[in-house]
N, C-alpha and C positions, 0 to 999 in steps of 0.2 A: 498108199499114203503113209508117211512116216509119223511116228509118235515119239515125243521127247519127254524125259523127266525134267521138269523145270523147278528150280529152287531159287527162292528169294531170301537171302540172308539179311534180316533186319537186326536192330539192336536188342530186341526183346524176343522175337520169334523167328523161326524159319518157316516160311510158307512153301508148300510144295504141291505140285499137280502134274498130271499127265496132260500134255497139250499136243494136238496134231499140227501139221504144217499148214492147216487152214485156220488155226487159232481157236479150235474148239477145246474147252477144258473139261477134265473129268478127274475123279478120284483125288480131289484136293484135300489137304490136311495142313496141320500146323504143329510144330514142336518147339521146345525152348531153344534159344540161341546158344550155340556152343562157343562161348567166349573164353574158356579157360586155357585151351591149348591147341596147337596145330593138329595133334592127333585126334582130338575130339571133333574138330572141324571136318577133317578128312573122313572120319568114321561116320559122321552123319550122312555124307554123300554116298559112301560105300554101302551103308546099311539100307538107305532108301533105294539105291540102284539094285541091290540084291533082291529086294521085295518086288521090284518091277522089271527084273532082268528079261522076262519073256515078253514084255510090252514096250520097252524103251529102246529106240534106235540111237539115242544120244542123250547127253546131259547138258542142259542149258542153265547157267548160273548167273544170277544177278546179286551184286553185293556192293557195299559202300567202298569208297576209296579211289585212288588214282591208279588206273589199271590199263596196261597195254593188252588190249583184247586180241591182238595178233599173236603174241608170244605167251600170254598167260601170266605175265609178271605183275605182281602187286606192289607198287611203290608204297602205297599206304592202303589201309583197309577200314577206315572209319572206326566203329566200335570194336573191330577185330584187329586193329593195327598192332597192338602189343604182341599178339600171337602170329598173325598172318602177314603183317607188313614185311616186305622184302622177300616174300616167298613166291615161288612159281607154281601156280595151281596145276598147270598141265603136268609138271614134273611129279607133283605129289599124287596125281591120279593116273600116272602112266601105266599102271597095271590094270586099269579098267579097259575093257575091250570094245568100247564104243567112243565115238568122237565127243569131245568136251568143248564147250565154249563158255566164256565168261565176259561180262561187261559191267561197268559201273551202274548202280541202280537208277540214278537219275537219267543217264543216257539210255538205259533200257526202257524206262517209262516213256521217254519222248519217242523212241523207236516204235513202241507199241502203238502210240497214238498216230504216228505217221503211217504205220502199216495197216491198221484196221480201225483206228479210232477217229477222234475229232480233228486230227491234223492231216488227214488224207488229202493230198492235192495242195497243201499249204507249203509254199516255198521257204518262208522265213517265220520261225516260231520258237517258243521256249516253253519249257515245262518246269513247274515248281512242285516238288513232291514233299509233302509234309509228313514226316515220320519221327523216329527217334532223333534223327538229324534233319537236315534240310537239303534234299536232293535237287539237282537241276540237270537239264538237258537242253541242247540248242540244235535247231535245224537251220542251216543256211544254204540257200540255193538248192533246196530239196534234199540235202545230205546231212547226216549227223556230223556236227562239228566236234572233233576230239581235242584239238589244240596241239601246240608244238610239243607239249609234255603230257598229253593225255588228260589234262586237268581242266579243259573247257567246261564251264557250267558248274564248277565247285562253289556254289553260292553259299554253302555252309560257312565258308571262310571269309565272306565279305565282312568288312569292319563297319561297326555301327557308329562309334564316336571317334572323332579325329584325334590322333596323337596317342591313342590307347592301344598299344600293340600287345594285347593279352588274349588268351583263349576266351576269357569271359566277355570279350568285346566282339566275338564272332556273331554273325547273324543267326547261326543255329542256336546260340544260347539265349536268343531273344524271340525267335520266330518259329522254332521247331515245336513239335507236339510235346516233347520232353520239357521244353522251356515253359510252355503254358502250364503243364501239370505241376512242375516244380514251383513255379511262381504262385499258383493257387495254394499249394501246400503251405508255403511259407506265410502267405498273407492270412491264411486261416489258422495259423499256429499249429500246423500238423507236420509230420515228418514226410519229406519227399519219398522216403523208402516205402511208404504205404500206397504209392501211386504206381500203376502198372507200367507206364512207359518211362517215367523219370527215375525209377529206382536205380538204374545203372549210373546216374550222375551223382550218387551219394555213396559214401562208404558205410552208411548205416544199414543194418539188417532190418527187414520188416518185423514188426511185432506180431507174432502168430495169433495173438488174442484180439487183434484189431482187423477190420476189413481192408481189403486192397481195392482202391478206387481206380476207375478207368476213365478214359476220355468221355465215354457215354455219361458217366456220373457227373463230370464237370459240366458238360453241355446241359444236363438236366438242371443243375444249379443255375446256369445262365438263363435257361428258359423260365425257371421259377422266379427269376429276378433277384437272386441272392446278391446283395450289393458288393460284397467283397469279391466274389468270383466275377461278376460283371465288370468291375473296375479293372481287374487283372486282364480279362479277355479283351477289353477295349484297347489296352496298351499293347497287347500281343498282336491284335489286328493291325495296329499302326506300324509295328515293326515288320510285319509280313508285307504290308503294302509298300513300305520303303524299298524292300527287295524287288517287288514287282515293278515299281516306278523306275528304279535304276536299271532293271533289265530293259524296260521300254526305251529309256533314254540312250542306252548303250547299243542295243541291237536293232531298234526300230522294227520289231516283229509284227506280223499281221495278227498273230494270236499268241496269248499266253494262257496255258492250261494249268489247272491246279489239281494235283492228285494226292494220293495217300488215303488211308482209311477215313480220316476225318472229313475228306471232301465229300463223302456220302451224306453228310449232314446238310440239309437244304439251306440252312441259315448262313452257312459259312460263305458261299459265293456271293450272297446278297450283302453280307456285312463287309466283305472285301471290296465289292463294287462301290458301296456307299462311301467307304473311306477313300478309295482311289479317285472317285469323282471329285473330291475336294482339290485334286491337282489339276483340274481342267484349265484354270486360268494360266498355270505355268505352261501347259501343253500349247495353249493358244498363243502365248508369247513367243514360242519357238515355231509356231506355224505347223505343229505336228498333228496329224490325224489321230483319233483315239485308237487304242488297241482293244481288241476283243478279248475279254477275260471269261473263260469257260471252265467248267469242271471236266477233268479227264473222263473220257467215255468209260474207261475200265477201272477207274478209282483204285481200289486196293489190288486189282489184278494186273495193273499196267506193268509192273516190274517182271512178273512171270511171263507175260506175253512178249515183252520186249527182249527178254533173255532168249526166247525161242526164235524171234526174228533175227537176233544177232547170230544165233547158231546157223540159221538158214543162210545168212549172208556169208558166213565163213565156210560152211561145209557143203552148200548146194550151189552157190553162185561163184 
């Protein structure tokens, strides 16, 4: 049985684990995201591989961006675009002596669910992965849809308001986890730099004398009924549901699954469903059946598992 070193490069952290080709995880960990340079990015992979050289038969990478998973070319790289955009990951890692595979994080997540999770046996489906950005993946006729330019499912870039062609009008700036935390910070008169996920969206440095807040803190404030946080959260849910609704109308999937670390909070899927149910009259007007909205089975581990399945598809099949 093969065992792979799986890495999921997020905007804040890099998650890593050893995963065998049956999907069993072990020795998981997390380190800060290497956003500053190509060499830092590559060194993270090399260092983790050296630590696991005697255990890893390959390296499976998940990361944001528009990626040709066959050649390893990164057309863009999400939070890593300024350093890793237009790079070829396979070339950068050519001195590593095991096979390497890379796939977009949203596509990795939907692959994981199709392989071992809640989308097994589902022919048409989509995944929405809520993290520092907003990842997406699409399954059509039982296969991963990559698109003509490897950009299928890039739902971060969906526009929210008509006629406003600006980065601030992307769905990711309204419906990603970073968007929620940043909006809560501003509404409460706090610096976004003090929030764990949204810090990369501001040039400010966190004040070392003040606490760093996480998504768990924000959801605690929501559960406690803090009116400012609840108000921001309700608008965030609306933005997220707009993305889900548009995926339903565009793709007509059987299921849409919600992933990312925040999806482990049991109230999230309930609040999404309650808001989505308001669109029932519109669906009825089109004669469309409802879509099933579920949490990804693997939540925060989906990208890691999908990276491994992508490795298997490229190097074993």
